[in-house]
N, C-alpha and C positions, 0 to 999 in steps of 0.2 A: 548591697548587703541585703540578705533575706531576713525578713522578720519571723519570729522574734530574734533579736540580737542578744545573745547571752554573754559574749565577750565585750563588756561595756567599758572596761578600764582604758582602752585606747581612745574612747570617745569623750571622756570627761577629764578635767584637769585634777580632780581629787584622786587621792591614792589611799589605799588601806592604811590605817583603820578608819578613815573618814569617808568611806563610800556608803551612800544611803540609797542606792538604786541597785537592782539585781539584773533586770532585763528591760530592753526596749521592746514594747509590745506593739505599738502603733505610732505612725507618724503620717500626717498629711499636710495640706497647705497651712492650717492654723492650729491643729491640735497634736498632742503627743501624749502617749500613755506608757507608764512604766510599772513594774512591780518591784516589791522589796520584801524580803523575808527578814524578820527581826531576830537576830541572834543574841544569845545571853551576854556575849562579850562586847556588844555594841557600846560605844562611848556615850550614847544618849539613853541607855537603859538604867533606870534607878528603881529599886524595889519591884523588879520584874515588869516594869512598864516603860514603854518608849515615850520619852518626854516631849513637851511642846516644841522645844528647839529642834529636835530630830524631825518632827513633822514638817517644820518650816524648811529645814535643810533638804528634806526629801523632795519637796516641791521645787526648790531652787536647782537641785541636781537633775530633776526630770527636765527642766528647761535647759540645763547644761548638756544633757544627753542629746536633746534635740539639736542644739547648736553644733555639737561635735559630730553627730551623724551627717548633718548637712555639709559641714566643712570637709569631712572625709569623702563624701560623694563628689565634691568639687576639687579633690586633691589639695586642700588647703590645711594648714595646721589647726589644731584645736586650741582655742584661746581661753584665757581665764576670764571669768565673769565675777562681778562684785555686786552684792545686794545693795541697792541704793536707797530703797524705801519699801516698806511693807504697810499695806493699808487694809483695814477691816479684817485682821487676823482673828479667826474664831476657832476654838477647839471645843468639840462637843464630847469627845471621849478619847482616852488614851489606850492604844493597843498594847497587847501583852507580847512577851517573848514567844516566838514561834508563829505569831500571826503574819499573814501575807497581806501587804498593802497594795492597792492599785491607786496610782496617782495620775491625774490628768491635768495638763496645763493647756490653756487656750491663749494664743497670742492675740492680744487686744490691739496693740500698736507697736510698730517697730520703726524707729527713725535713727539712722546712722548707727551708733554703737549703743543705743538705748532700746531695751525691749520691755514692754509692759505686758504682763500676762496675769490671768486669773488661774488659780490652782485649787484643786480639790483632792483630798485623800480619803479613800474608802477602805474599809475592811469588810469583806462580803458586801452586803447591801447597806451597811451603816456608814453615813458620812461622818468622818472623824474630825476633819479640819478643812478650812478654806481661807483664802486671802487673795489679795491682789498684790503683785510684787513688781518692782522696777529693778531691772538688772542692767548694769553697765558692763560692756565687754572691753577687754584690753586690746592692745595692739598685738598683732601676730608675731 
């Protein structure tokens, strides 16, 4: 698949209206970047602001997008992942409807079906949120 990948639905287990990524922009051995434009009908929008839970889900779905892209490249099925732990979750600002987010996850460790990654979400040059997350993947 050529980057950017705009047809991301086959790469993630989530389905509308619970999709919090728009495009896969970059992927390499340890990092992945996605973008996401916030629509007014998003389930995590309240008072025209994208809420903290949405930022966390956006990071998790960027990791899911990575896993799905790699699975498809190997002709394997896309698996479901489950957030097992979140560490040092910080939110510095909430983005507005219409804003475009850029999210990066960096794989810190991967053992069997457990992946630990650090995630950051930006809007333009402003860091909005960051955390470390542990995700467990299910069976295929």
